[in-house]
RODO-334764 format. One record per residue: residue in one letter; x, y, z of N, C-alpha, C in turn. Coordinates in steps of 0.05 Angstrom, whole numbers, plus 32768, in hexadecimal, padded with zeros to 4 digits. Layout:
residues N
AXYZXYZXYZ...
***
This chain:
residues 70
M7FA47D4B80F27F887D4780F27F797D6180F8I7F657D6680E97F557D7E80EC7F3C7D7780FCR7F397D8481137F237D7C81267F0D7D908127S7F107DA7811A7EFA7DBB811C7EFB7DCC8102A7EE57DDB80FF7EE37DED80E87EF87E0380E9G7EFD7E0C81027F117E2181057F2D7E1880FDE7F337DFF81047F4D7DF480FC7F4F7DF180DDF7F387DEA80D17F377DE880B47F3D7E0380A8A7F317E1880B27F357E3380A87F527E3B80ABN7F5E7E3580C27F7B7E3B80C67F8C7E2D80B2K7F877E1480AC7F977E0580997F947E10807DV7F7B7E1680757F777E21805A7F867E3C8057N7F847E4D806B7F917E67806A7FB07E648068Y7FBA7E5180777FD77E4B80777FE07E42805BI7FD17E30804F7FD77E2680357FD67E3C8020H7FC17E4C80217FBE7E62800E7FD47E768011D7FDF7E7A80297FF37E8E802D800F7E848027N80147E6B8023802E7E60801E803C7E6D8006P802F7E6F7FEE803D7E7C7FD780447E997FDCV80347EA67FED80397EC37FF380527EC48006R80537EB3801A80697EB3802C80837EAC801EW80827E9C800A809A7E947FFB80A07EA77FE4N80917EBD7FE280957ED27FCE80927EC87FB2L80817EB57FAE807B7EAB7F9380667EBD7F86V80547EC87F9580407EDB7F8C803B7EF07FA1E802E7F057F9A80277F1A7FAD800D7F147FBBR7FFB7F077FAD7FE07F017FB87FDC7EE37FB5A7FCF7ED77FC97FCB7EBA7FC97FBC7EB07FB0E7FA87EC07FA77F987EB87F917FA77EB97F76D7FBF7EC57F757FCE7EC67F5D7FDF7EAC7F58Y7FE17E9B7F6C7FF17E837F697FE07E6F7F59E7FEB7E657F437FDD7E547F307FD17E3B7F3DF7FE07E2F7F4F7FD87E147F597FCA7E167F74S7FBF7E2D7F7B7FB17E317F957F937E317F91S7F857E297FA67F687E2B7FA77F5F7E477FAFA7F727E597FB57F6C7E747FBE7F5A7E837FAAK7F5F7E7F7F917F4F7E8D7F7C7F317E837F7EF7F2D7E6A7F837F127E5F7F867F057E6D7F9EY7F137E6E7FB47F087E7B7FCC7F017E987FC7L7F137EA67FB97F0E7EC27FB37EF57EC67FA2T7EF37EB77F8D7EDC7EBA7F7B7EC27EB17F88R7EC37E9C7F997EAB7E917FA57EA27E9F7FBEF7EB67EA97FCE7EAF7EB47FE87EB97ED17FECG7EC77EDC7FD87ED07EF87FDA7EEA7EFC7FE8D7EF67EE67FF17F107EE880007F1E7ECD7FFEP7F377ECC7FF87F457EB27FF77F4A7EA68013Y7F477EB780287F4C7EAD80437F317EAA8052L7F307E9580627F187E9080727F1A7EA0808DE7F047EAA80967F037EB780B07F027EA280C5V7F187EA080D57F1A7E8B80E97F077E8F8100A7F057EA781097EF27EAD811F7ED67EA98116G7EC77E9881237EAB7E94811C7EA77E808106F7EBD7E7580FB7EBA7E6080E67EB37E4680F4D7E9B7E3E80F17E917E2680FF7E8A7E0F80ECD7E807DFA80F77E7A7DE280E77E657DE980D2F7E527DFB80D87E3D7E0380C57E4A7E1080ADA7E5D7E2280B27E6B7E30809C7E7C7E1C808CL7E887E0980997E987DF5808C7E867DE48079D7E6F7DDD80837E5C7DCE80727E557DDD8059G7E507DF7805B7E4A7E0880447E617E0A8031L7E797E0C803B7E917E0D802B7E947DF3801BL7E917DDC80287E947DC3801B7E7E7DBF8006E7E667DC8800B7E517DC77FF77E597DD77FDES7E657DEE7FE27E6E7DFE7FCB7E837DEF7FBBF7E957DE17FC87EA97DD17FB97E9B7DBB7FA9Y7E897DAD7FB67E7C7D977FA87E6B7DA17F91S7E5F7DB87F937E4F7DC27F7D7E607DC97F65V7E797DD17F697E8B7DD77F537E937DBD7F45L7E967DA77F557E9E7D8E7F4A7E887D807F39D7E6F7D877F3F7E597D797F307E577D817F14
***
């Protein structure tokens, strides 16, 4: 269960880093089935800054996802 925006950021970063840790790609955004490329093009970095990532930032992130789906 994710209880805070900081925990959300940690989980996203962990998921993005999995293909890199398993030596499938050198950069997270190069993995075909990852959302890291979306984060890179939308926010300039595939990884979320955990420090200071609060509920307000999470709301903005979710709005960005929903706007892509529309």
